[in-house]
N, C-alpha and C positions, 0 to 999 in steps of 0.2 A: 170769366167770359161766359155769356149766356148761350143756350142751346141755338137760338136763332143765328148768332154770329158764328158758331161752328158749322152750322148747316150751310150758310151762305159762302164760307171759306172753302168746304168740301165741294159744294156744288159747282163754284168757281174753278177749282182746281180740276175737276173732272172734264171741263169743257176746254182745257188748254191743250196746245198741240204737244207740249213735252211730256204729257202723262204717257203717251204711248211708247217712246224709247224707254222711260223709266220702268213701265210694265214689261217691255221686252226683256230687259236686263234680269229683273225679277224672276220671271218664269224661266229664263235660261238657267239661272243659277239654281233654281228649285230643282232641276233634273239631276244635278250631280253632288249638291251641297245643300240640303234643305234647311232653310231657315224658319219659315213658317209655311203651312199649307197654302199653296198659291190658289187654290180653288175658292178660299174664302174671300181673296181679293176679286175674283170674277163674280162672286155672288154679290159682293157689296156694291160693286159698280153697275151691276145690272139692276140692283134695287134703287140705286140713284138715278138711273136711266129712267125708270118709270115716272119720276117726279119731274125731272128737268129736261130729258132728251139727250143728255149727256152722260157719258161719252157715247160716240156712235158705236153701236153694238157690233156692226159688221167688221169695223177696224179693230174693235176689242177682242172679237173672236179670232180674227187673223192673227193679231199680235200674240195672243195666248197659244194659238196653234203653232205658230213658227217657233216661239221661244220654248215652248214645252218640248217640241221634236228636237230642236237644237241641244237643249240640255240633256235629253235623254241620250242622244247619240254621242255627246261629249263624255257623259258617264261611261258608255259603252267603250269607246277608245281609251279612256284613262283605265278602265278595268283591263283592257287588254295590254296596256303598256305598263301598268304599275301594280296589278293585281288588286287585291282587297285587304292588304294589311300594311300598305306603305305609311299612311299617316296615322297620327296618334288617335284620332277620334275612330278610325276603322278598327283598332285593336281594343276597344271598349268590349267587355263581355256581352253586353247587350246587342251591340252593333254586329259583333261575330255571329252571335246567335241568329240575328235576321239573315246574315250572309249564308249561313249554313242552311237555314230553311229554303232561301231562294235557290241555293244550288241544288239541293235535294228535289225540289219542285221543278226546276228547270230540266232536269234529267229525264222526268217523266212526262211532262206535258208543257213544253215550252211555250207553245203558242197561247194556250189559255192563260199560263201566268203572267206573260207580257201584257196581255190584255187586261186581266183583272188588277194586276199590281198598279197601274196607273191610277186606279181609285183610291190606293192606299199610300199616304204620304211617304213614310219610311219604306214601304214596301217596294215603291217604284225605284227609288234611288238604289236599293240593294240588288233588285233585279237587273237594273241597267249595268251596274258594275259586274255582276256575275256573269251576265250574258257575254261581255267582253272577255273576262278573264278565263271562261271555259271555252272560247272559241266559237261560239254560237255564230252561225253564218249571218253576216252583217246585212246582206241584202233582205233576207227573211225578217231579221229584227227591225229593219227600217220600216218596212211595209206593215208589219204588225203594229209597230209602236205608232205609226201615222194613223191608222185607224183607231187605236185606242185613244190617242190624243184628240181626234176629231170627236168621237163620242163623249169624252171627258169634258171637252169645251161645251158642247151642247148640254149636258147634264147640268153643269155649273150655272150656265145662263139660265136654264130652265128653272133651277132651284131659286135663284135670285128673283126672277120675274114672278114666280109662284108665291113665294113667302112674302113679298112686298105688295101683293094684290089686295090684301085685306082693306075694306073701306076705312076702318079706324086708323090706318096708318097714312092715308093719302096727304095729310097735312103735317107729317112729322118724318122727313126723310131719314134723319139720324136713327130714330127708333126703328123704321122699316129695315134699315141696314143691319141693326142689332138683332131683330127677329130673323131676318134672312140668314145671317152668318150663324146664329144659334141653331136655327133649323137644319143648315148645312152640316153643322158639326154632329148634330144627333143623328142625322141620316148617314153621315159618314162614319160614325161610330157602328151604327147598325149594319152599314153595308160591309165594313171591315169585318165584323163577326160573321156575317152571312157567306162572305167569301172565304174566310177560315173554315167554316163549317162545310163548305162545298169542297175544299181541298181535302179536308178529312175524310169525308164521304167518298171522293175519289180514291184516296188511298185505301180505304176498306174495300171498295169495288175492285181495285187493281190486285189487292192481296188475294181476295176470294177467286178472281179469275185465274191468277198464278197457281193457287192451290188445286183448283179444278183441273187446270192444264197438266199439272204434274201427276195428279190421279189418273187422268185419261192416258197419259204416257206410259205410266206403270201398268195399267190394265192392257194396252196394246202390246207391251213387251212380254206380258204373261201369255197373251194369245198366240204371239210368235213362238214363244219358246215354252210350250206347256209342259214338257217333260225334264225341263233342267231345273235340278234342285236349286233352291235359294241358298245363296252363300251366307252361312251363318257364321263366318269368320272363325271357325273352329280350326285348330291346328291339325293338319293331316300329315301322315307319314308319306314321304317320297319313295315308295316302293320300287320305282322304276330305276332308282340310283343304286338299289342294294343288289349285291351279287347274290346268286342262289344259294341258298344255305347260310348266308351271312346274317347274323343276328341283328335286330335293330338296335340303334344307339339311343333310341327315345328313352327318356327317363320314365320308370314305371310309377 
């Protein structure tokens, strides 16, 4: 089968009405049981749009947004109902490690984590489940997730349009999709590491602030009680309990 035939078949499918329900299901499932990074599909279809005008980008964006939000909230309610170890895939060491990371970060900076995790394929699934299992307020989760999904859809469409805009790709839709998806994967890899570095930096900042707060509290206590001797935990004789003239029973 030639590339021309493949290009024509994909371009034809991209213009069909049934493509949107299929995409809706795919984006929905990606929120709680990731099969493949769904952003790559948005990137690919955005690249095809540049060549054929199909699919409709507004409908594609709305489909991705609704599906992503529905999937994320499904994961939230599943996490609240069943936790993070009910199914076999959840108990894999690597998955449990991601859940532990998400729980640790959610305790410290929930809003930032819910937003940034949307850009990390496995990260968003873990954060969605952990948000539900830890009792994170659903109303707050919903609006944070909505904002994250909105920016994620715009980001994915932008990558597809930008990467397929090179003149030498104008007559080869399939190649432009490959370039766009490859560009998205590389950028996603860099973004994943940048977000990880950001969270590590925040951990360091939080630890430094905690140490400074503890030191300041210690200094304040010393100023309030300047003549009180420090407790060196040395054993002391309870002289008040001894009768006058009664020898101490402490071992010499």
